[in-house]
C-alpha positions in Angstrom: -166.8 184.7 -176.7 -170.4 185.3 -177.8 -173.0 184.2 -175.3 -170.6 183.1 -172.6 -169.9 184.7 -169.3 -168.5 183.5 -166.0 -165.3 182.1 -164.7 -162.7 180.9 -167.2 -162.1 177.1 -167.3 -159.0 176.0 -165.6 -158.4 173.6 -168.4 -157.7 176.5 -170.7 -154.5 177.5 -168.8 -151.1 176.5 -170.0 -148.2 175.9 -167.6 -146.8 179.4 -168.4 -150.0 181.3 -168.2 -151.0 179.7 -164.9 -147.6 180.3 -163.4 -147.8 184.0 -164.4 -151.3 184.3 -162.9 -150.1 182.7 -159.7 -147.0 184.9 -159.5 -149.3 187.9 -159.5 -150.7 186.8 -156.2 -147.2 185.9 -154.8 -147.2 182.1 -155.3 -144.1 180.2 -156.3 -143.9 179.1 -160.0 -143.8 175.3 -159.0 -147.4 175.7 -157.8 -148.6 175.8 -161.4 -147.2 172.4 -162.1 -148.7 171.0 -158.9 -152.1 172.2 -160.0 -151.8 170.8 -163.5 -150.6 167.5 -162.1 -153.8 167.3 -160.0 -155.9 168.1 -163.1 -154.3 165.7 -165.6 -152.5 163.0 -163.7 -154.7 162.6 -160.7 -157.9 163.6 -162.3 -158.9 166.0 -159.5 -162.5 167.3 -160.0 -161.9 170.5 -158.0 -159.4 172.4 -155.9 -160.5 170.9 -152.6 -159.0 167.6 -153.7 -155.6 169.3 -154.1 -154.3 168.5 -150.6 -150.7 169.7 -151.0 -152.0 173.2 -151.7 -152.7 175.7 -148.9 -156.3 176.3 -148.0 -156.2 180.0 -149.2 -154.8 178.9 -152.6 -157.5 176.3 -153.0 -160.2 178.8 -152.1 -158.7 181.3 -154.6 -158.7 178.6 -157.3 -162.3 177.8 -156.6 -163.3 181.5 -156.8 -161.3 182.2 -159.9 -161.7 179.2 -162.2 -164.4 176.9 -163.5 -163.4 173.2 -162.9 -166.4 171.8 -164.7 -167.2 173.8 -167.9 -169.0 170.9 -169.4 -171.5 168.6 -167.7 -172.8 165.3 -169.1 -176.5 165.7 -170.0 -176.8 162.2 -171.5 -175.0 159.4 -173.2 -175.8 156.6 -175.7 -174.0 153.4 -176.5 -174.5 151.7 -179.8 -174.5 148.0 -180.7 -170.9 148.4 -182.0 -169.9 150.0 -178.6 -169.6 153.5 -179.9 -170.4 156.0 -177.1 -171.8 159.4 -177.7 -171.9 162.0 -174.9 -174.2 165.0 -175.0 -172.6 167.8 -173.0 -174.1 170.9 -171.6 -172.0 174.1 -171.3 -172.4 176.8 -168.7 -174.5 178.9 -171.0 -176.8 175.8 -171.6 -175.5 175.3 -175.1 -175.1 171.6 -176.2 -172.2 169.9 -177.8 -171.3 166.3 -178.6 -168.3 164.1 -178.0 -167.9 160.5 -179.3 -165.8 157.5 -178.3 -165.2 155.2 -181.3 -163.9 151.8 -180.3 -161.9 149.4 -182.4 -161.6 146.0 -180.6 -158.2 144.4 -181.0 -158.0 140.7 -181.8 -157.1 138.6 -178.9 -157.7 141.2 -176.2 -160.6 142.3 -174.1 -162.9 145.2 -174.7 -161.1 147.2 -172.0 -158.0 147.2 -174.3 -159.8 148.2 -177.5 -158.3 151.1 -179.4 -160.3 154.2 -178.6 -160.6 157.3 -180.8 -162.3 160.4 -179.3 -164.1 162.8 -181.6 -164.3 166.2 -180.1 -166.2 169.4 -181.1 -164.8 173.0 -181.4 -168.0 175.1 -181.9 -171.6 175.2 -180.9 -173.2 174.5 -184.2 -171.5 175.4 -187.5 -171.6 178.3 -189.9 -170.4 176.4 -193.0 -173.7 174.8 -193.9 -172.6 171.5 -195.4 -175.9 170.2 -196.8 -175.5 166.6 -195.5 -174.5 167.5 -191.9 -176.7 167.9 -188.8 -174.2 170.2 -187.0 -175.1 173.3 -189.1 -178.9 172.8 -189.3 -179.5 175.2 -186.5 -176.7 177.5 -187.5 -173.6 178.7 -185.6 -173.9 179.9 -182.0 -170.4 180.4 -180.7 -166.8 179.1 -180.6 -165.8 176.9 -177.7 -163.0 178.1 -175.5 -159.8 176.2 -175.2 -160.9 174.9 -171.8 -164.2 173.7 -173.1 -162.4 171.8 -175.9 -160.0 170.2 -173.4 -162.7 169.3 -170.9 -164.4 167.1 -173.4 -161.4 164.8 -173.1 -161.5 165.0 -169.3 -165.1 163.8 -169.5 -163.9 160.8 -171.5 -161.1 160.1 -169.1 -163.5 160.1 -166.1 -165.7 157.6 -168.0 -162.9 155.3 -169.3 -160.3 155.3 -166.5 -162.0 152.7 -164.2 -162.2 150.2 -167.1 -158.9 151.0 -168.8 -155.9 149.1 -167.4 -153.4 151.5 -169.1 -155.0 154.6 -167.4 -152.6 154.1 -164.5 -149.6 154.1 -166.9 -150.6 156.9 -169.3 -152.3 160.2 -168.9 -154.9 159.6 -171.6 -157.2 156.6 -171.4 -157.7 156.7 -175.2 -155.5 156.3 -178.2 -156.3 159.0 -180.8 -158.1 162.3 -181.0 -160.0 163.4 -184.1 -161.2 167.0 -184.2 -164.2 166.1 -186.4 -167.1 166.8 -184.2 -169.4 169.8 -184.3 -168.1 172.9 -185.9 -165.3 173.9 -188.3 -162.1 173.6 -186.3 -160.0 176.0 -188.3 -162.7 178.7 -187.9 -161.8 178.6 -184.2 -158.1 178.5 -184.9 -156.6 180.2 -181.8 -158.7 178.3 -179.2 -158.1 175.0 -181.1 -154.3 175.4 -181.2 -154.2 176.4 -177.5 -156.3 173.4 -176.6 -154.3 171.0 -178.6 -151.1 172.4 -177.2 -152.4 171.6 -173.7 -153.4 168.1 -174.8 -150.0 167.6 -176.3 -147.9 169.0 -173.5 -146.1 166.7 -171.0 -147.7 168.6 -168.2 -151.1 168.2 -169.9 -152.6 165.0 -171.3 -149.3 164.2 -173.1 -150.9 163.0 -176.3 -148.5 162.8 -179.1 -149.1 165.1 -182.1 -149.2 162.1 -184.4 -152.2 160.8 -182.5 -154.2 164.0 -183.1 -156.0 164.7 -186.4 -157.6 168.0 -187.3 -160.4 167.8 -189.9 -161.4 170.8 -192.0 -164.1 171.5 -194.7 -161.4 173.3 -196.7 -160.3 176.6 -195.2 -157.2 177.0 -197.4 -155.5 179.9 -195.7 -155.8 178.3 -192.3 -154.4 175.0 -193.7 -151.3 176.9 -194.8 -151.1 178.6 -191.4 -151.5 175.2 -189.7 -148.6 173.8 -191.8 -146.3 176.4 -190.3 -147.1 175.5 -186.7 -144.4 173.7 -184.7 -146.8 171.0 -183.4 -147.0 168.4 -186.1 -150.6 167.5 -186.2 -152.3 165.2 -188.8 -154.7 166.7 -191.3 -157.9 165.4 -192.7 -159.8 167.3 -195.4 -163.6 166.8 -195.8 -163.6 166.7 -199.6 -166.9 165.0 -200.4 -166.7 166.1 -204.0 -163.8 165.5 -206.5 -164.9 168.3 -208.9 -166.0 171.8 -208.1 -169.3 171.1 -209.8 -170.2 168.3 -207.4 -168.6 169.7 -204.3 -170.3 173.0 -204.6 -173.7 171.3 -204.5 -173.2 170.1 -200.9 -170.4 172.2 -199.5 -170.9 176.0 -199.7 -167.3 176.6 -198.6 -166.2 175.5 -202.1 -167.4 178.8 -203.5 -164.8 180.7 -201.5 -162.1 178.0 -201.5 -162.6 175.9 -204.7 -160.3 173.0 -205.5 -157.8 175.2 -207.3 -157.1 176.9 -203.9 -157.7 174.0 -201.5 -155.5 171.4 -203.1 -152.3 173.5 -203.3 -152.8 174.3 -199.6 -153.2 170.6 -198.8 -150.1 169.8 -200.8 -148.1 172.4 -198.9 -149.2 170.9 -195.6 -148.2 167.4 -196.7 -144.8 168.5 -198.0 -144.1 170.6 -194.9 -144.8 167.8 -192.4 -143.9 164.8 -194.5 -147.1 163.0 -193.5 -149.9 161.5 -195.4 -153.0 163.5 -195.2 -156.5 162.0 -195.3 -159.3 162.8 -197.7 -162.7 162.3 -196.1 -165.4 161.4 -198.7 -169.0 160.8 -197.6 -170.7 158.7 -200.3 -174.2 160.0 -201.1 -176.3 158.1 -203.6 -176.6 159.8 -207.0 -174.7 162.9 -205.8 -171.0 162.0 -205.5 -170.9 158.2 -205.8 -170.4 157.9 -209.6 -167.4 156.1 -211.1 -166.5 159.5 -212.7 -166.2 161.0 -209.3 -164.1 158.0 -208.2 -161.7 158.5 -211.0 -161.4 162.2 -210.3 -160.8 161.5 -206.6 -158.1 159.0 -207.5 -156.2 161.6 -209.4 -156.4 164.1 -206.5 -155.3 161.4 -204.0 -152.4 160.3 -206.1 -151.2 163.8 -206.5 -151.4 164.5 -202.8 -150.2 161.0 -201.8 -153.3 160.9 -199.6 -155.2 158.2 -197.9 -159.0 158.2 -198.7 -161.7 157.4 -196.1 -164.9 156.5 -197.8 -167.8 157.1 -195.4 -171.3 155.8 -196.5 -173.8 158.5 -195.6 -175.3 158.3 -192.1 -179.0 159.3 -192.3 -179.9 162.6 -190.7 -183.6 163.4 -189.9 -184.8 166.3 -192.1 -182.3 165.8 -194.8 -183.0 163.9 -198.1 -179.7 162.2 -198.8 -179.4 158.4 -199.1 -176.5 156.0 -198.5 -175.5 154.1 -201.6 -176.0 150.3 -201.7 -172.9 148.3 -200.6 -172.1 147.0 -204.2 -172.0 150.7 -205.3 -169.8 151.6 -202.4 -167.4 148.7 -203.3 -167.3 149.6 -207.0 -166.3 153.2 -206.0 -163.6 151.9 -203.8 -162.3 149.5 -206.5 -161.7 152.4 -208.8 -159.4 153.9 -206.2 -157.6 150.6 -205.5 -157.0 150.0 -209.2 -155.4 153.4 -209.3 -153.1 152.4 -206.4 -154.7 154.8 -203.9 -154.8 153.8 -200.2 -158.5 153.6 -199.3 -160.7 152.5 -196.4 -164.5 152.1 -196.4 -165.5 153.2 -193.0 -168.7 151.3 -192.5 -170.8 153.5 -190.2 -170.2 153.4 -186.4 -173.0 154.3 -184.0 -175.6 154.4 -186.7 -178.3 153.1 -184.3 -177.6 156.0 -181.9 -177.4 158.8 -184.5 -173.7 159.2 -184.0 -173.1 161.5 -187.0 -172.1 165.0 -185.9 -174.8 167.1 -184.3 -177.7 164.6 -184.5 -178.1 164.0 -180.7 -177.8 167.7 -180.0 -180.3 168.5 -182.7 -182.9 166.0 -181.4 -182.5 167.3 -177.8 -182.9 171.0 -178.8 -186.0 170.1 -180.8 -187.4 168.2 -177.9 -186.7 171.1 -175.6 -188.3 173.5 -178.0 -185.1 175.7 -178.4 -185.1 175.3 -182.2 -187.8 174.6 -184.8 -187.9 171.4 -186.9 -186.0 171.8 -190.2 -188.0 171.0 -193.4 -186.6 168.4 -195.7 -184.6 169.7 -198.6 -184.9 168.4 -202.1 -181.8 166.6 -203.5 -180.3 167.9 -206.7 -179.0 165.5 -209.3 -175.2 165.3 -209.8 -174.1 168.0 -212.1 -177.0 170.3 -211.4 
């Protein structure tokens, strides 16, 4: 893993791998489950809290594993109670994790539905032209333990104020792998991490509550469809024709729609679940009614749900959010075509909650990267 040295995170161990490692030093297999119970059920921050383990074993664990591969550098809470964490890794890289709250009618804030958006890479190599995550390029993949520990950070924050935390292992409802990076470009670490999150000895989060988002890596989508864990899939489409999509998503050159859409269909048919098409609306780029009609045809063929996301402004980029009537007109075309559609009015806009923005601002302030000059926008069809 480029740029990372040091002890491996304990949160990257599975029950089997930890048992095998412990067996090498003469420990009984049941010790692995005891350790993982301390991590995920009792929220132990370190081995010294694991009081039913021998002192030599606790010392060995402390010397062998990193129990805190991420540390919280900062946090912001928006007016809509979206929380964004800025996390620092052991090599001083920065990543972001977001809690998106959806208050339920008739219940208090402590019982609101919580979706956690996690990152899988430091930066991103795919260069989507509307996204802050890739402005400073790709640095490295996250390990499985670093991915999992983002959720532990959320649990430590949310447990005291979440009544169900004493009843369930996760004090949140859903996970979306939509943060910094392209998840399917870090495939093996992603699947290992989500296996830990899904396992009954881990955080025990059901696969139906986990959504992986991709910019469109068609071969990896097919590979994901063959995995035994039945995750949900979201595709960052953002353009309903190659002509438009290629303006803002360089990945479309390698995996155009003629390759991407069959892979998406194979996934949907294999798992029997509705996939989601994410579509960021950018004024005068992809928000025309012609794009809406083309998107409707794609969504109907895939039996997909469409999330329309009005663009969240990023400093240094020229793109603009369409006015609300234009957003509504776009959505109406989809509804008239009998496509399931949601307009996701922005969450956390006042704290720059779009992927990578807080990290980018911090790195600029620390002088680790240079400011990025604004790009000119191209007209649709250019």
